[in-house]
N, C-alpha and C positions, 0 to 999 in steps of 0.2 A: 503493500500500501505506500511506504514512504517514497518508494521507487520511483511509484508510475505519479505522485505529485512531485518529484523533485523531475521527471520528465516533461509535466504536464508547466510545471513554472521556465521550466529551458526551450517549451515549443513556443511558449506565450513571450518569453521577451524574444526568443530571436524573432518572432511573430511583429512585434512592437517594433523593430529596430527596423525593420522592413519596410514598415508604414510609414515610421517615420522619415526614412529615406527617402522614399517615393515623394512623399510630403513635400521635403528640402529640397526637391530636384525641380517639382514642380512649381512652387515658389521661390526658386530663382528663375528659372526659364520665364514668368510671366514678368518677371523683375526686368529679366535682360529685355521682352517684349515691351513691356511699356518703355524702357529707355530708347531704343530707337523707335518708339511710335514718338516719342518727345523730342525727339533731335529736329534739329533744322540743316539741314543739308544747303550748302551753299558752293555756287560757283569757284573756282581754280583763281587762285592769285594770278593778277597779270603777268608776274615775274617768273611763273612755270617756265624751267628749263633745261632741258636733259645735258648732261655734262656728255660730251663724245666727243669730243677736242683727244684727251687722254688713249682714247678707244681708237680715234681715227691714228694719229701716229702709230701705236701699238700695230693695227691693221700696216701700215705702209713700211713698218720698219719688218715684220714678218714676209709682204713681198721681196723686199728688196734682200733681204736673208735665202730665200726662197731663191731669186733669180743667180744671186750671187751662187749659192748649190750650183744650179743648172749649169753657170761657166765653168765652175770648178771641173765637173762631170765630164764639161764637152773637152775642156781643157785635156785631161785627164786619158778622154779617148783618145782625142789626137796624139799624144804622146806615143800609147800604145800601140796605134796604128801605122806612125812611124819606125817606129823600133821592130814589130813586124817587118817592113818594107825594108830597114835596113838589111836583119836578119837572112829575108831572102836572095837578098844583094850578094851579103857576104859568103852562103853557100855557092 
């Protein structure tokens, strides 16, 4: 009988905690909803700007590095072709 009462008490406490948690969540959602409905939205300031200068410079640097690597690979290819031609001539 005592064990049954302990189980019942524990079960009721758990049910109460669940109920309180659901109530807290519901109240929190209602508060957030009211805050959103009460908020007045305005247009952005005319000073809105997008800082793209740094990004543009970075992109230009990457493109320059890409062109440099292409030139380096082309130069290496030419050198290897010249060495092959010399080898054929020497044989």
